[in-house]
C-alpha positions in Angstrom: -4.1 -11.3 -47.9 -1.2 -14.0 -48.3 -1.6 -14.2 -51.9 -2.2 -10.3 -52.0 1.2 -10.2 -50.4 3.3 -12.7 -52.6 2.3 -10.8 -55.7 -0.5 -13.8 -56.6 -2.4 -11.6 -58.3 -4.0 -14.7 -60.6 -4.9 -16.0 -57.0 -6.2 -13.1 -55.3 -8.7 -13.3 -58.7 -10.3 -16.7 -57.9 -11.8 -15.1 -55.0 -13.8 -13.6 -57.7 -17.0 -15.1 -59.9 -16.0 -15.4 -63.5 -18.1 -13.0 -64.6 -17.2 -10.5 -61.7 -17.5 -6.7 -61.6 -14.5 -4.3 -60.0 -15.6 -1.0 -59.8 -12.2 0.9 -58.7 -12.5 4.4 -58.3 -11.7 6.5 -61.8 -12.4 3.7 -64.1 -14.8 2.0 -66.3 -16.3 -1.5 -64.4 -13.7 -4.0 -65.4 -15.3 -7.7 -65.9 -14.0 -11.1 -65.1 -10.8 -12.6 -63.2 -9.0 -11.1 -66.0 -8.9 -7.8 -65.3 -9.6 -8.5 -61.5 -5.9 -9.5 -61.7 -4.4 -7.4 -64.1 -6.2 -4.4 -62.0 -4.9 -5.7 -58.6 -1.3 -6.3 -60.1 -0.7 -2.8 -61.4 -1.6 -1.9 -57.3 1.3 -4.0 -56.2 3.1 -2.5 -58.9 2.2 0.9 -57.8 3.4 0.5 -54.3 0.9 -1.0 -52.5 2.5 -4.1 -51.5 0.6 -4.7 -48.3 -2.6 -4.3 -47.9 -5.2 -4.4 -44.1 -9.1 -5.1 -44.6 -11.4 -4.9 -41.5 -15.4 -5.9 -42.2 -17.8 -3.2 -40.6 -20.6 -5.0 -41.1 -22.2 -8.2 -42.8 -25.9 -8.4 -44.8 -27.2 -11.8 -45.3 -26.8 -15.3 -43.6 -24.6 -18.5 -44.7 -27.1 -20.5 -47.6 -28.1 -16.5 -49.2 -27.7 -16.3 -52.8 -26.2 -12.8 -51.8 -24.2 -11.3 -48.9 -23.0 -7.9 -48.7 -19.9 -7.1 -46.7 -19.1 -3.0 -46.2 -15.7 -2.9 -45.2 -12.3 -0.4 -44.7 -8.8 -0.6 -46.0 -5.8 0.1 -45.6 -2.5 -0.5 -48.3 0.7 0.0 -47.2 3.6 0.7 -49.6 7.2 -1.0 -49.5 8.6 1.0 -46.6 5.3 -0.2 -44.0 3.7 3.6 -44.6 0.1 3.7 -45.0 -0.3 4.6 -48.5 -3.9 4.7 -49.0 -7.4 4.6 -47.1 -10.6 3.8 -47.7 -13.7 1.6 -47.7 -15.2 -0.5 -50.0 -18.6 -2.6 -50.7 -18.4 -6.0 -51.9 -21.2 -8.4 -53.0 -20.7 -11.9 -52.6 -22.2 -14.5 -54.5 -23.7 -18.4 -53.5 -21.8 -20.1 -55.9 -22.0 -24.2 -55.6 -22.0 -23.6 -51.9 -19.2 -21.4 -51.9 -19.2 -17.8 -51.4 -16.8 -15.3 -54.2 -16.8 -11.9 -54.6 -19.2 -10.8 -57.7 -19.0 -6.8 -57.1 -16.3 -5.2 -55.4 -16.7 -1.8 -55.4 -14.1 0.8 -53.3 -12.8 4.1 -52.9 -10.1 6.1 -51.3 -10.9 8.5 -48.4 -9.4 11.9 -49.3 -6.0 13.2 -48.1 -7.5 14.2 -44.9 -8.8 11.4 -43.8 -5.3 8.7 -44.7 -4.4 8.0 -41.2 
């Protein structure tokens, strides 16, 4: 999360495959690292300047072609207050003995579930 905290969204995008799919709420599927960097730059510039992730489940094991992660996230505004709480599923792809994010889909909880 150091890359996010430094607003290094090109660095964040390097965690993704070149042909990745980002599936954000209310948006078409965005493809590629440049799209990831742009989307997350917008989030950061719109006040989501800190991020906490919690992995709930990993399906698969080292060496598998794909591994699936089911998790939760918390986004914080510049004042350190929770701005958004949600969940996500990532499909990690084994690329040259390194796992990179191939599919990233997430959505926010309802306002009543933000705490």
